[in-house]
C-alpha positions as a Markdown table, in Angstrom:
| # | Residue | x | y | z |
|---|---|---|---|---|
| 1 | Met | -34.2 | -19.8 | -90.7 |
| 2 | Ser | -36.7 | -21.6 | -87.9 |
| 3 | Thr | -40.6 | -20.9 | -88.1 |
| 4 | Gln | -42.5 | -19.8 | -85.4 |
| 5 | Ala | -43.7 | -24.1 | -84.9 |
| 6 | Glu | -40.5 | -24.9 | -84.0 |
| 7 | Ser | -39.9 | -22.0 | -81.9 |
| 8 | Asp | -42.8 | -22.9 | -80.0 |
| 9 | Glu | -41.4 | -26.6 | -79.9 |
| 10 | Asp | -38.2 | -25.7 | -78.7 |
| 11 | Asp | -40.0 | -22.9 | -75.5 |
| 12 | Glu | -42.3 | -26.3 | -74.7 |
| 13 | Phe | -38.9 | -28.4 | -74.1 |
| 14 | Ala | -37.1 | -25.9 | -72.4 |
| 15 | Asp | -40.3 | -25.8 | -69.8 |
| 16 | Leu | -40.2 | -29.9 | -69.6 |
| 17 | Arg | -36.5 | -29.6 | -69.0 |
| 18 | Thr | -37.2 | -27.5 | -66.3 |
| 19 | Ile | -39.6 | -29.2 | -64.3 |
| 20 | Ala | -38.0 | -32.5 | -64.6 |
| 21 | Asp | -35.0 | -30.5 | -63.1 |
| 22 | Tyr | -37.4 | -29.3 | -60.3 |
| 23 | Gln | -38.4 | -32.6 | -59.8 |
| 24 | Phe | -36.3 | -35.4 | -60.0 |
| 25 | Gly | -32.9 | -32.8 | -59.6 |
| 26 | Ala | -29.9 | -30.5 | -61.8 |
| 27 | Gly | -29.9 | -33.0 | -64.9 |
| 28 | Ala | -32.6 | -34.8 | -65.2 |
| 29 | Gly | -34.6 | -32.8 | -67.9 |
| 30 | Thr | -31.8 | -32.2 | -70.1 |
| 31 | Ala | -30.8 | -36.2 | -70.0 |
| 32 | Leu | -35.4 | -36.9 | -70.1 |
| 33 | Phe | -35.4 | -35.0 | -73.4 |
| 34 | Arg | -32.4 | -35.1 | -75.2 |
| 35 | Pro | -32.0 | -31.8 | -77.0 |
| 36 | Asp | -30.6 | -33.7 | -80.5 |
| 37 | Glu | -33.7 | -36.2 | -80.8 |
| 38 | Gln | -35.9 | -34.0 | -79.6 |
| 39 | Ala | -37.3 | -33.4 | -83.5 |
| 40 | Asn | -37.9 | -37.5 | -82.9 |
| 41 | Leu | -40.0 | -37.9 | -79.7 |
| 42 | Glu | -43.7 | -38.2 | -80.3 |
| 43 | Val | -45.8 | -36.6 | -77.6 |
| 44 | Asp | -49.2 | -37.3 | -77.0 |
| 45 | Arg | -51.0 | -34.3 | -76.5 |
| 46 | Thr | -55.2 | -33.9 | -74.9 |
| 47 | Thr | -57.3 | -32.2 | -76.2 |
| 48 | Ser | -56.6 | -29.1 | -74.7 |
| 49 | Gly | -52.8 | -29.4 | -76.9 |
| 50 | Arg | -51.3 | -30.3 | -72.9 |
| 51 | Pro | -48.5 | -32.8 | -73.6 |
| 52 | Gln | -49.9 | -36.0 | -71.3 |
| 53 | Gln | -47.1 | -38.6 | -72.3 |
| 54 | Ile | -43.7 | -38.1 | -74.6 |
| 55 | His | -42.2 | -41.2 | -75.5 |
| 56 | Ala | -39.0 | -42.1 | -77.9 |
| 57 | Ala | -37.9 | -44.8 | -79.7 |
| 58 | Ala | -37.1 | -47.2 | -76.6 |
| 59 | Gly | -40.0 | -46.2 | -75.5 |
| 60 | Arg | -41.9 | -43.8 | -72.6 |
| 61 | Leu | -40.2 | -41.4 | -71.5 |
| 62 | Val | -42.9 | -40.0 | -68.9 |
| 63 | Ser | -46.3 | -39.3 | -68.4 |
| 64 | Tyr | -47.3 | -35.5 | -67.3 |
| 65 | Gly | -50.4 | -35.5 | -65.4 |
| 66 | Thr | -52.1 | -32.4 | -64.5 |
| 67 | Asp | -50.8 | -31.4 | -61.3 |
| 68 | Gly | -47.7 | -30.7 | -62.8 |
| 69 | Arg | -45.1 | -33.7 | -62.2 |
| 70 | Phe | -43.9 | -36.3 | -64.3 |
| 71 | Thr | -44.7 | -40.3 | -63.8 |
| 72 | Leu | -41.7 | -42.6 | -64.9 |
| 73 | Gly | -42.0 | -44.7 | -68.2 |
| 74 | Leu | -39.2 | -47.4 | -68.4 |
| 75 | Glu | -37.3 | -45.6 | -70.8 |
| 76 | Gly | -37.0 | -42.5 | -68.4 |
| 77 | Gly | -36.5 | -44.4 | -65.5 |
| 78 | Arg | -33.2 | -46.3 | -67.4 |
| 79 | Arg | -32.3 | -41.8 | -68.7 |
| 80 | Leu | -32.4 | -41.0 | -64.6 |
| 81 | His | -30.5 | -44.1 | -63.4 |
| 82 | Glu | -27.5 | -43.6 | -66.5 |
| 83 | Thr | -27.5 | -39.8 | -65.5 |
| 84 | Leu | -28.0 | -39.3 | -61.5 |
| 85 | Glu | -25.9 | -39.4 | -58.8 |
| 86 | Tyr | -26.1 | -43.0 | -57.9 |
| 87 | Pro | -28.3 | -43.2 | -55.0 |
| 88 | Ala | -30.7 | -39.7 | -56.4 |
| 89 | Tyr | -34.3 | -40.8 | -56.7 |
| 90 | Arg | -33.2 | -44.8 | -57.0 |
| 91 | Val | -34.6 | -48.0 | -54.0 |
| 92 | Val | -32.0 | -50.3 | -54.4 |
| 93 | Val | -33.7 | -54.3 | -54.1 |
| 94 | Asp | -31.7 | -57.9 | -53.5 |
| 95 | Asp | -31.7 | -60.7 | -55.1 |
| 96 | Glu | -34.6 | -62.1 | -53.8 |
| 97 | Ser | -37.2 | -59.6 | -54.4 |
| 98 | Glu | -36.0 | -59.0 | -58.0 |
| 99 | Pro | -38.2 | -61.3 | -59.8 |
| 100 | Phe | -41.2 | -60.2 | -58.4 |
| 101 | Val | -40.4 | -56.2 | -59.0 |
| 102 | Arg | -39.8 | -57.3 | -62.1 |
| 103 | Asp | -43.5 | -58.9 | -63.4 |
| 104 | Gly | -44.9 | -55.4 | -62.2 |
| 105 | Lys | -45.2 | -57.0 | -58.3 |
| 106 | Asn | -44.6 | -54.0 | -55.9 |
| 107 | Val | -41.1 | -53.3 | -53.5 |
| 108 | Phe | -41.1 | -54.4 | -49.9 |
| 109 | Ser | -39.1 | -52.0 | -47.2 |
| 110 | Lys | -37.6 | -55.4 | -45.7 |
| 111 | Phe | -36.1 | -56.2 | -49.2 |
| 112 | Val | -33.9 | -52.7 | -49.5 |
| 113 | Leu | -30.7 | -52.1 | -50.0 |
| 114 | Glu | -30.5 | -48.7 | -50.4 |
| 115 | Ala | -32.7 | -45.6 | -51.2 |
| 116 | Gly | -32.0 | -41.9 | -51.9 |
| 117 | Glu | -32.4 | -39.7 | -49.0 |
| 118 | Glu | -34.1 | -36.9 | -51.4 |
| 119 | Ile | -36.7 | -39.2 | -51.8 |
| 120 | Arg | -40.3 | -38.3 | -50.5 |
| 121 | Ala | -43.5 | -40.0 | -50.1 |
| 122 | Gly | -45.2 | -39.9 | -53.0 |
| 123 | Asp | -42.3 | -39.2 | -55.5 |
| 124 | Asp | -41.6 | -40.7 | -58.9 |
| 125 | Val | -38.8 | -43.2 | -58.5 |
| 126 | Val | -36.6 | -45.7 | -60.3 |
| 127 | Val | -36.3 | -49.5 | -58.4 |
| 128 | Val | -32.3 | -51.1 | -59.5 |
| 129 | His | -31.6 | -54.8 | -58.6 |
| 130 | Glu | -28.7 | -54.2 | -56.6 |
| 131 | Arg | -26.6 | -55.5 | -59.6 |
| 132 | Gly | -27.4 | -52.3 | -60.9 |
| 133 | Glu | -30.5 | -52.8 | -63.9 |
| 134 | Val | -33.0 | -50.3 | -64.0 |
| 135 | Ile | -36.3 | -53.4 | -63.1 |
| 136 | Ala | -39.1 | -51.4 | -62.3 |
| 137 | Val | -40.4 | -48.0 | -62.2 |
| 138 | Gly | -43.0 | -46.2 | -59.8 |
| 139 | Arg | -44.0 | -44.2 | -56.6 |
| 140 | Ala | -42.2 | -43.7 | -53.5 |
| 141 | Glu | -45.0 | -44.3 | -50.4 |
| 142 | Leu | -42.2 | -43.5 | -48.1 |
| 143 | Asp | -39.2 | -41.2 | -47.6 |
| 144 | Gly | -35.9 | -42.6 | -48.3 |
| 145 | Arg | -35.3 | -42.8 | -44.3 |
| 146 | Ser | -38.1 | -45.0 | -43.8 |
| 147 | Ile | -37.6 | -47.0 | -46.6 |
| 148 | Leu | -34.5 | -47.8 | -45.1 |
| 149 | Glu | -35.6 | -48.3 | -41.4 |
| 150 | Phe | -39.0 | -50.0 | -41.1 |
| 151 | Glu | -39.1 | -53.9 | -41.3 |
| 152 | Thr | -42.1 | -54.0 | -42.5 |
| 153 | Gly | -44.8 | -52.4 | -45.3 |
| 154 | Met | -44.5 | -51.5 | -48.5 |
| 155 | Ala | -41.7 | -49.0 | -49.7 |
| 156 | Val | -42.7 | -48.3 | -53.8 |
| 157 | His | -46.2 | -48.7 | -56.0 |
| 158 | Val | -44.5 | -50.3 | -58.8 |
| 159 | Arg | -46.4 | -49.0 | -61.9 |
| 160 | Asn | -44.2 | -50.7 | -64.2 |
| 161 | Gly | -42.0 | -53.7 | -63.9 |
| 162 | Ala | -39.4 | -54.3 | -67.0 |
| 163 | Gly | -40.7 | -57.8 | -67.3 |
| 164 | Ser | -44.1 | -57.2 | -68.0 |
| 165 | Thr | -45.6 | -55.4 | -70.4 |
């Protein structure tokens, strides 16, 4: 028999999955908060009890903002990259900018090879090297089409690079 606390936790993760599906597309919620590992996820909460950060053994999945949106951690970015249809919510960069982005530097439009069409300015995105490796996560400064069309300017404000601490 399940306890009330387990039921509340199940409901909470169901809500978080729904939010992720809305923000990133169908399947994102299950990718980020896998039901089979739900008991092992660490949830840091605000003083009011609202989820603030969610961690898996491999690292931070997401932070849950007061605006009701998720900001991705590297592990969350990796999970979305494994699950979402390519190139959804991805910005693909070339060899020239890869070491800088990996170290947490921002992505500039002229180095972008591909970008998901559904990306809107302000969306959290996964930055991927052209070989397919997740190298950073951050906030898109432009929509997907503009990222590809612009020759200058910042495309993604990198929050976490895979080589940074």
